[in-house]
Backbone bond lengths (Angstrom), bond angles and torsions (degrees), N, CA, C in turn:
res aa  C-N    CA-C-N  psi(-1)  N-CA   C-N-CA  omega(-1)  CA-C   N-CA-C  phi
1 X - - - 1.450 - - 1.532 109.94 -
2 X 1.326 114.88 147.43 1.463 119.10 -179.81 1.533 112.31 -70.11
3 X 1.300 114.12 160.97 1.461 121.70 174.08 1.524 109.03 -67.42
4 X 1.317 117.36 156.75 1.466 119.90 176.42 1.527 110.72 -62.94
5 X 1.326 117.07 -18.59 1.463 120.52 177.28 1.527 111.69 -65.87
6 X 1.327 117.56 -16.18 1.460 121.37 178.29 1.526 111.74 -75.24
7 X 1.318 117.22 -13.45 1.460 120.66 179.45 1.518 108.18 -86.79
8 X 1.331 115.11 105.27 1.456 120.08 179.30 1.518 108.16 -66.22
9 X 1.307 116.03 131.44 1.457 120.40 178.26 1.517 114.08 111.77
10 X 1.326 117.86 -10.66 1.461 119.01 175.27 1.526 107.19 -83.53
11 X 1.327 117.34 115.28 1.459 119.26 178.37 1.533 110.80 -62.15
12 X 1.303 116.05 151.29 1.465 121.87 -178.53 1.529 111.54 -53.68
13 X 1.313 116.21 -43.32 1.469 120.70 -178.71 1.537 111.14 -62.16
14 X 1.332 116.71 -40.87 1.470 120.52 178.73 1.524 110.93 -69.87
15 X 1.323 117.19 -38.73 1.464 120.34 177.30 1.529 110.38 -61.64
16 X 1.308 116.41 -39.01 1.466 120.38 177.31 1.527 110.96 -64.04
17 X 1.326 116.36 -42.62 1.470 120.20 178.13 1.532 110.41 -62.81
18 X 1.315 117.02 -40.79 1.467 120.16 178.50 1.527 110.67 -64.28
19 X 1.318 116.71 -44.38 1.471 119.37 179.28 1.527 111.37 -61.72
20 X 1.325 116.97 -38.49 1.473 120.40 177.28 1.528 111.10 -64.02
21 X 1.337 115.96 -28.18 1.470 120.79 177.71 1.533 111.09 -89.99
22 X 1.331 116.22 14.52 1.465 123.75 178.33 1.525 113.87 66.17
23 X 1.323 115.25 32.53 1.464 121.64 174.47 1.523 105.56 -112.62
24 X 1.335 115.37 96.96 1.461 120.06 -174.46 1.525 113.54 -113.22
25 X 1.326 116.69 -15.38 1.471 120.85 -177.36 1.524 109.58 -126.79
26 X 1.315 115.15 164.61 1.467 119.07 177.05 1.520 110.34 -64.73
27 X 1.320 117.06 -33.62 1.462 120.72 177.80 1.532 110.26 -63.83
28 X 1.317 116.89 -44.25 1.462 120.98 178.90 1.531 110.62 -64.22
29 X 1.321 116.57 -38.44 1.460 120.28 177.80 1.524 110.32 -61.31
30 X 1.327 116.76 -45.22 1.463 119.95 179.60 1.534 111.40 -64.47
31 X 1.313 117.01 -37.51 1.470 120.07 178.97 1.525 111.59 -67.44
32 X 1.330 117.05 -33.77 1.466 120.49 -173.93 1.526 113.99 -97.70
33 X 1.349 118.02 -11.49 1.468 117.89 -173.69 1.525 114.56 -138.63
34 X 1.315 118.41 8.23 1.465 119.56 -177.21 1.529 112.34 -73.84
35 X 1.319 117.40 -32.29 1.463 121.27 -178.52 1.523 110.05 -104.70
36 X 1.331 117.20 147.91 1.474 119.99 -175.72 1.531 114.67 -55.48
37 X 1.337 118.15 -41.57 1.462 119.22 -178.37 1.528 111.28 -66.71
38 X 1.328 116.46 -42.55 1.469 120.48 177.76 1.517 110.83 -66.11
39 X 1.324 114.84 -41.63 1.461 120.41 -179.06 1.525 110.11 -62.49
40 X 1.316 117.23 -40.11 1.459 121.04 178.30 1.522 111.85 -60.65
41 X 1.325 115.48 -40.19 1.461 119.69 178.42 1.527 110.87 -65.47
42 X 1.339 116.42 -43.68 1.466 119.81 179.84 1.526 110.40 -67.35
43 X 1.317 116.63 -38.81 1.460 120.75 177.96 1.524 110.51 -61.57
44 X 1.329 116.61 -43.82 1.466 120.56 178.91 1.526 111.59 -64.79
45 X 1.324 116.22 -37.69 1.464 120.72 -177.81 1.528 113.00 -72.89
46 X 1.331 116.16 -29.80 1.465 119.72 -174.02 1.521 114.23 -109.42
47 X 1.327 116.81 -19.68 1.459 119.74 -174.83 1.518 112.81 79.02
48 X 1.318 116.87 12.13 1.470 121.52 179.61 1.525 108.09 -90.17
49 X 1.314 116.15 134.85 1.462 121.51 -177.73 1.523 111.43 -61.90
50 X 1.311 115.00 142.37 1.454 123.18 178.94 1.535 111.65 -55.33
51 X 1.317 116.83 -43.02 1.469 121.04 -179.57 1.528 111.83 -61.15
52 X 1.321 116.55 -38.58 1.466 120.06 177.70 1.524 110.58 -65.29
53 X 1.320 116.23 -43.58 1.471 120.09 179.57 1.528 111.15 -61.20
54 X 1.328 116.87 -41.00 1.470 120.52 178.63 1.524 110.00 -62.18
55 X 1.312 117.14 -47.90 1.471 120.94 -179.15 1.529 110.76 -60.15
56 X 1.316 117.09 -41.93 1.466 120.65 -179.60 1.521 110.89 -69.25
57 X 1.322 117.57 -33.66 1.472 120.49 175.70 1.525 110.80 -64.46
58 X 1.321 116.36 -41.01 1.465 119.28 177.75 1.533 111.02 -63.00
59 X 1.335 116.46 -40.06 1.461 119.47 176.80 1.524 110.59 -64.51
60 X 1.333 116.31 -39.20 1.468 120.63 178.80 1.525 110.19 -61.23
61 X 1.322 117.16 -38.68 1.468 119.80 177.32 1.517 110.98 -64.62
62 X 1.322 116.99 -41.50 1.470 119.48 177.92 1.527 110.53 -61.52
63 X 1.328 116.37 -38.26 1.465 120.34 179.77 1.523 112.49 -65.76
64 X 1.330 116.73 -19.27 1.463 119.63 -179.85 1.529 112.44 -79.15
65 X 1.329 117.30 -10.34 1.467 120.55 179.61 1.526 110.41 -78.05
66 X 1.305 115.95 147.66 1.463 122.12 -179.58 1.523 110.88 -58.48
67 X 1.321 116.03 121.41 1.459 121.21 174.84 1.513 115.38 85.68
68 X 1.321 118.14 -3.45 1.463 120.21 179.25 1.519 108.24 -93.54
69 X 1.318 115.36 109.63 1.449 120.98 175.99 1.516 110.14 -100.77
70 X 1.304 115.94 -173.16 1.461 121.94 -176.10 1.527 112.58 -56.83
71 X 1.329 116.35 -45.33 1.465 119.52 -177.83 1.520 111.67 -66.93
72 X 1.322 117.09 -42.79 1.460 119.77 -179.45 1.519 110.91 -67.44
73 X 1.331 118.18 -39.25 1.465 121.15 177.31 1.530 109.96 -62.40
74 X 1.321 116.34 -37.79 1.457 120.91 178.18 1.529 110.66 -65.75
75 X 1.317 117.37 -44.88 1.463 121.28 178.83 1.527 110.09 -60.84
76 X 1.325 116.51 -45.22 1.467 119.92 179.06 1.525 110.55 -58.67
77 X 1.317 116.91 -46.55 1.469 120.61 -179.94 1.525 110.93 -62.68
78 X 1.307 117.46 -39.91 1.461 121.40 178.37 1.525 111.98 -63.86
79 X 1.326 116.44 -27.39 1.465 121.27 178.52 1.531 111.86 -88.47
80 X 1.325 116.80 5.61 1.456 120.02 179.80 1.513 113.78 84.59
81 X 1.333 115.70 15.41 1.461 121.52 179.36 1.529 106.69 -113.34
82 X 1.319 115.72 65.20 1.449 120.59 -173.15 1.511 115.38 -95.98
83 X 1.333 117.53 3.65 1.465 120.82 -179.83 1.523 110.01 -133.90
84 X 1.326 115.39 161.70 1.464 119.41 175.58 1.520 110.79 -59.90
85 X 1.330 116.93 -42.09 1.470 120.44 -179.03 1.523 111.18 -62.34
86 X 1.320 116.75 -41.84 1.466 120.06 178.87 1.522 110.76 -64.40
87 X 1.325 116.55 -40.67 1.464 120.52 178.64 1.521 110.91 -67.69
88 X 1.323 116.69 -40.74 1.466 121.34 -179.61 1.526 111.75 -62.53
89 X 1.315 116.61 -28.08 1.454 120.75 -178.58 1.515 114.84 -87.82
90 X 1.303 116.87 2.43 1.467 120.19 -177.05 1.514 112.01 -96.80
91 X 1.319 114.66 157.17 1.455 122.72 172.81 1.522 106.79 -88.80
92 X 1.330 117.21 127.02 1.463 121.12 -176.00 1.513 113.92 -57.71
93 X 1.345 117.02 -45.05 1.462 119.83 -178.40 1.525 111.58 -65.42
94 X 1.318 115.90 -44.26 1.461 119.48 179.43 1.520 112.05 -63.89
95 X 1.314 116.10 -40.30 1.461 120.57 178.90 1.519 110.48 -65.76
96 X 1.319 117.12 -42.45 1.464 120.31 178.87 1.528 109.92 -59.40
97 X 1.326 116.77 -43.26 1.464 120.12 179.31 1.532 111.20 -62.60
98 X 1.330 116.69 -38.74 1.465 120.84 176.73 1.520 111.34 -63.49
99 X 1.330 116.00 -42.67 1.467 120.49 179.43 1.523 109.99 -60.91
100 X 1.314 116.75 -45.57 1.467 121.26 -179.60 1.524 110.27 -62.13
101 X 1.323 116.95 -48.61 1.466 120.89 -178.16 1.524 111.76 -63.00
102 X 1.312 117.08 -43.30 1.463 120.86 179.97 1.516 111.16 -66.88
103 X 1.326 115.70 -40.07 1.459 118.65 -179.05 1.528 111.90 -67.62
104 X 1.324 117.80 -29.62 1.462 120.13 176.51 1.521 110.83 -62.77
105 X 1.328 116.36 -33.70 1.461 120.93 -178.52 1.528 112.47 -85.80
106 X 1.338 116.97 -43.24 1.465 120.18 -170.05 1.520 115.07 -109.62
107 X 1.303 118.21 -10.29 1.472 122.64 177.27 1.530 113.32 51.88
108 X 1.329 115.79 55.57 1.459 120.61 178.24 1.522 112.15 -70.77
109 X 1.330 116.52 -38.15 1.466 120.20 -176.34 1.519 110.37 -128.91
110 X 1.323 115.33 150.84 1.463 120.54 176.88 1.520 110.68 -80.49
111 X 1.337 115.27 -36.91 1.462 120.61 -177.72 1.528 108.95 -118.79
112 X 1.318 115.53 114.14 1.457 119.99 -179.58 1.523 110.95 -71.43
113 X 1.338 116.43 147.88 1.462 118.47 173.33 1.526 108.59 -71.74
114 X 1.308 116.28 156.25 1.464 119.56 175.34 1.522 108.60 -80.76
115 X 1.322 115.46 164.61 1.464 118.23 177.17 1.526 110.87 -64.54
116 X 1.341 117.00 -30.66 1.464 120.66 177.08 1.531 110.84 -66.63
117 X 1.328 116.87 -39.32 1.465 120.71 178.48 1.523 110.26 -61.34
118 X 1.318 116.42 -45.37 1.465 120.60 -178.78 1.528 109.96 -64.35
119 X 1.325 117.09 -39.09 1.467 120.32 177.33 1.532 110.84 -62.20
120 X 1.325 117.44 -38.44 1.465 121.81 177.12 1.530 110.06 -64.87
121 X 1.328 117.50 -42.29 1.464 120.84 178.44 1.529 110.56 -58.68
122 X 1.333 115.89 -46.76 1.462 120.35 -178.47 1.530 110.17 -63.22
123 X 1.326 116.45 -45.82 1.468 120.32 -179.62 1.530 110.82 -62.77
124 X 1.321 116.35 -42.03 1.463 119.62 -179.72 1.528 110.84 -67.66
125 X 1.324 117.10 -38.18 1.464 120.68 177.89 1.532 110.52 -63.68
126 X 1.323 116.53 -34.22 1.461 120.50 178.87 1.523 111.53 -68.32
127 X 1.320 117.11 -28.34 1.471 121.86 -179.21 1.531 113.35 -91.91
128 X 1.322 117.39 -13.34 1.461 121.32 -172.54 1.528 110.96 -102.07
129 X 1.316 116.44 116.14 1.477 117.61 176.97 1.528 110.78 -74.18
130 X 1.302 115.62 139.21 1.462 120.36 178.15 1.518 110.46 -74.27
131 X 1.317 116.21 140.72 1.469 120.86 175.64 1.518 111.22 -99.16
132 X 1.335 116.69 -6.45 1.463 121.21 -177.89 1.526 109.37 -86.44
133 X 1.314 115.29 124.96 1.474 121.31 179.37 1.511 109.83 -121.60
């Protein structure tokens, strides 16, 4: 599993707090913050808001999909596809076109995913149950 540093949007100070709480990977983040009771404990231990932990857990789930790296997970979240459920509900071709159009304006990634890659992400999201509650 990737380091928590792969989750775009975690401020350096929060990443340091997570590491001090022994949360160094996306897998560890999901184990410690996917459920409300666990998340509350981590929030109390680190001072990080519950809402932030939930958002980062959703990004961690996206990173677990084949071919989705930090930049692609960030682009998906920027397009409003920040959860497995949101990705599972999308049409691969339409989403790919959105990624291309958005990247032309904002230059999120240097190398665009192919339409086949996006279709794989959608299919995998449809098969993958979310652990974040």
